[in-house]
C-alpha positions in Angstrom: 7.3 2.9 -14.0 5.3 5.8 -12.8 3.0 5.3 -9.8 0.1 7.4 -8.5 -1.5 6.6 -5.1 -4.9 7.8 -3.9 -7.5 7.1 -1.3 -6.0 8.4 1.9 -7.9 10.5 4.4 -8.8 11.1 8.0 -10.9 8.4 9.8 -11.7 7.3 13.3 -10.2 4.2 14.9 -12.1 1.1 13.8 -13.1 2.5 10.4 -11.8 1.5 7.0 -10.1 3.0 4.0 -9.1 1.7 0.6 -6.0 2.9 -1.1 -5.4 2.5 -4.9 -2.3 2.9 -7.0 -2.2 3.2 -10.7 0.9 2.4 -12.8 2.1 3.6 -16.2 2.4 0.0 -17.4 0.7 -3.2 -16.5 0.7 -3.8 -12.8 0.8 -7.6 -13.5 4.0 -7.3 -15.5 5.9 -6.0 -12.5 7.6 -8.8 -10.5 7.0 -7.2 -7.1 4.4 -4.6 -6.1 4.0 -3.4 -2.6 2.7 -0.8 -0.1 5.0 0.9 2.4 4.3 3.5 5.0 6.3 6.1 6.9 5.1 7.6 10.2 6.6 10.8 11.5 10.0 10.3 12.9 10.1 6.7 11.8 11.7 4.7 9.0 9.7 3.6 6.0 8.4 0.1 6.5 6.8 -2.6 4.4 3.1 -3.0 4.9 2.3 -5.7 2.3 3.7 -7.0 -0.9 2.7 -9.2 -3.9 5.4 -11.2 -5.6 3.7 -12.3 -8.7 3.9 -16.1 -9.0 5.2 -16.5 -5.5 2.7 -15.0 -3.0 1.7 -12.3 -0.7 3.3 -11.0 2.5 2.1 -8.8 5.3 3.7 -7.0 8.2 2.7 -8.6 11.5 1.1 -5.4 12.6 -1.5 -5.4 9.8 -2.2 -9.2 9.4 -5.9 -9.9 9.5 -6.8 -6.2 9.0 -5.3 -5.2 5.7 -5.6 -6.9 2.3 -3.4 -6.2 -0.7 -4.7 -7.0 -4.2 -4.5 -6.1 -7.8 -7.4 -5.3 -10.2 -6.7 -6.5 -13.7 -9.6 -4.4 -15.2 -8.6 -1.1 -13.5 -4.9 -1.9 -13.5 -4.5 -0.9 -9.9 -2.7 -2.1 -6.8 -5.1 -1.8 -3.9 -4.8 -1.9 -0.1 -8.0 -2.5 1.8 -7.5 -1.4 5.4 -10.0 -2.4 8.0 -10.2 -1.8 11.7 -7.7 1.0 11.5 -5.8 2.0 14.6 -4.1 5.3 15.5 -0.7 3.6 15.0 -1.6 3.1 11.3 -1.3 6.9 10.9 1.4 7.4 8.2 2.1 8.4 4.6 1.5 5.3 2.5 3.5 4.7 -0.6 3.0 2.3 -3.5 6.1 0.6 -4.7 7.2 -1.4 -7.7 10.3 -3.5 -8.0 12.1 -4.8 -11.0 15.3 -6.5 -10.0 17.4 -3.9 -8.1 15.2 -1.0 -9.3 12.6 0.5 -7.0 9.9 2.9 -8.1 7.8 5.0 -5.8 4.5 6.8 -5.9 4.0 10.2 -4.3 2.4 9.0 -1.1 -1.0 9.4 0.4 -1.7 10.5 4.0 -3.7 8.2 6.2 -4.6 9.7 9.6 -6.5 7.6 12.2 -7.9 9.4 15.2 -8.6 7.7 18.5 
Protein backbone atom coordinates (compact mmCIF):
# COMPACT_ATOMS: atom_id res chain seq x y z
CA UNK A 1 0.00 0.00 0.00
CA UNK A 2 1.41 3.37 -1.01
CA UNK A 3 0.12 6.41 0.83
CA UNK A 4 0.43 10.10 -0.03
CA UNK A 5 -0.56 12.78 2.48
CA UNK A 6 -1.27 16.43 1.74
CA UNK A 7 -2.91 19.48 3.23
CA UNK A 8 -0.51 20.60 5.92
CA UNK A 9 0.51 24.19 6.43
CA UNK A 10 0.99 27.10 8.81
CA UNK A 11 -2.08 28.44 10.61
CA UNK A 12 -2.89 30.48 13.67
CA UNK A 13 -4.40 29.05 16.83
CA UNK A 14 -8.14 28.58 16.46
CA UNK A 15 -8.02 28.05 12.70
CA UNK A 16 -8.71 24.87 10.73
CA UNK A 17 -6.90 22.57 8.31
CA UNK A 18 -7.96 19.50 6.38
CA UNK A 19 -5.48 16.73 5.65
CA UNK A 20 -6.03 14.15 2.92
CA UNK A 21 -4.32 10.88 2.17
CA UNK A 22 -4.60 8.93 -1.06
CA UNK A 23 -3.84 5.23 -1.29
CA UNK A 24 -2.68 2.98 -4.12
CA UNK A 25 -5.65 0.70 -3.55
CA UNK A 26 -9.12 1.10 -2.13
CA UNK A 27 -9.05 2.83 1.24
CA UNK A 28 -12.16 0.89 2.19
CA UNK A 29 -10.49 -2.46 1.59
CA UNK A 30 -7.88 -1.74 4.27
CA UNK A 31 -8.94 -3.04 7.70
CA UNK A 32 -7.50 -0.13 9.70
CA UNK A 33 -6.59 3.37 8.51
CA UNK A 34 -5.32 6.08 10.78
CA UNK A 35 -3.57 9.40 11.26
CA UNK A 36 -0.52 9.66 13.52
CA UNK A 37 1.60 12.66 14.39
CA UNK A 38 5.10 13.27 15.66
CA UNK A 39 6.17 16.50 17.31
CA UNK A 40 9.87 17.45 17.62
CA UNK A 41 11.53 15.44 20.35
CA UNK A 42 8.46 13.31 20.96
CA UNK A 43 7.34 9.84 19.98
CA UNK A 44 4.88 9.28 17.19
CA UNK A 45 1.34 9.13 18.57
CA UNK A 46 -2.03 8.00 17.29
CA UNK A 47 -4.39 10.86 16.49
CA UNK A 48 -7.41 9.01 15.10
CA UNK A 49 -8.22 5.69 13.50
CA UNK A 50 -10.98 3.94 11.59
CA UNK A 51 -11.38 0.21 12.06
CA UNK A 52 -13.70 -0.66 9.19
CA UNK A 53 -16.73 -2.43 10.57
CA UNK A 54 -15.79 -1.68 14.15
CA UNK A 55 -15.60 2.05 14.71
CA UNK A 56 -13.59 5.22 15.12
CA UNK A 57 -11.18 6.20 17.87
CA UNK A 58 -9.60 9.53 18.77
CA UNK A 59 -6.80 10.57 21.06
CA UNK A 60 -8.21 12.40 24.09
CA UNK A 61 -6.29 15.53 23.12
CA UNK A 62 -8.18 15.91 19.82
CA UNK A 63 -11.67 14.69 20.72
CA UNK A 64 -14.31 17.23 19.74
CA UNK A 65 -11.88 19.13 17.49
CA UNK A 66 -10.71 16.60 14.88
CA UNK A 67 -12.79 14.37 12.63
CA UNK A 68 -11.45 11.41 10.68
CA UNK A 69 -13.36 10.18 7.65
CA UNK A 70 -13.03 8.43 4.31
CA UNK A 71 -14.32 9.59 0.93
CA UNK A 72 -15.48 6.77 -1.31
CA UNK A 73 -15.56 8.91 -4.45
CA UNK A 74 -12.10 10.43 -4.02
CA UNK A 75 -10.69 7.32 -2.28
CA UNK A 76 -9.10 9.42 0.43
CA UNK A 77 -8.60 9.26 4.16
CA UNK A 78 -9.24 12.73 5.57
CA UNK A 79 -8.62 14.51 8.85
CA UNK A 80 -10.57 17.68 9.51
CA UNK A 81 -8.81 19.65 12.23
CA UNK A 82 -10.69 22.51 13.85
CA UNK A 83 -9.76 24.88 16.65
CA UNK A 84 -6.09 24.08 16.22
CA UNK A 85 -3.71 24.67 19.11
CA UNK A 86 0.04 25.26 19.16
CA UNK A 87 0.45 21.82 20.75
CA UNK A 88 -1.02 20.27 17.58
CA UNK A 89 2.17 21.29 15.75
CA UNK A 90 3.71 18.11 14.32
CA UNK A 91 4.36 16.10 11.22
CA UNK A 92 1.17 14.17 10.45
CA UNK A 93 1.35 10.72 8.88
CA UNK A 94 -1.39 8.64 7.33
CA UNK A 95 -1.21 4.96 8.14
CA UNK A 96 -2.71 1.73 6.87
CA UNK A 97 -2.70 -1.56 8.72
CA UNK A 98 -3.21 -5.07 7.39
CA UNK A 99 -2.67 -7.57 10.16
CA UNK A 100 0.86 -7.05 11.45
CA UNK A 101 1.87 -4.93 8.45
CA UNK A 102 1.98 -1.14 8.83
CA UNK A 103 2.24 1.23 5.86
CA UNK A 104 3.14 4.91 6.15
CA UNK A 105 2.78 8.00 4.02
CA UNK A 106 5.57 10.56 3.79
CA UNK A 107 4.14 12.97 6.35
CA UNK A 108 2.85 16.51 6.09
CA UNK A 109 3.87 19.37 8.38
CA UNK A 110 1.24 21.17 10.44
CA UNK A 111 2.41 24.27 12.31
CA UNK A 112 0.10 26.22 14.59
CA UNK A 113 1.25 29.61 15.81
CA UNK A 114 -0.08 31.20 18.99
